[in-house]
Residue, then its C-alpha position, 0 to 999 in steps of 0.5 A: m253939612f253935619m256938624i258935631r259939637f266937639t268937647p275937649s275930652q273928645l279931641g286930640d291932635l294928630s299924634d294922639l290919633c296916631r297912638a289911638t289907631g296905630v296909623s302913621e301921621r302921613t296916612l292920616a293926613r292923606w285920609r283927611a286930604s282925600g275926604l275920609f275925615q270930614p271937616g266939622q264931623h271928624w276934625r276942626r281947626k283949633f283957631p279959624s285960620p288955615n295955619s291953625p293946628v288941626q284937632y281930631h274927634l277921636e271917636q268919630c275918626q275911629a268909627v269912620m276908619s272901622e267902617a272904611t276897613a270893613r268894606s270889601a277891597h274892590l270898593l277901596e281900590p281906585s278903578h283907574v289903577s292899572t297893574 
């Protein structure tokens, strides 16, 4: 796995990322759960505990969000969804 050294000035909590991107907390949490944000690259826990708050690398998250939104719509939609 690719790991980035996090510096305090690059880190923010969920509310910081929401303000920086204009995306809701729920959507960002869903993207983290789906794997869009990778542990060690886009986020880390403040302390080594599963209940510890998550800190986000703001620039890395914004970059992956830009890349994801630049993809064509048919790549973003699951193929198993029926209309």
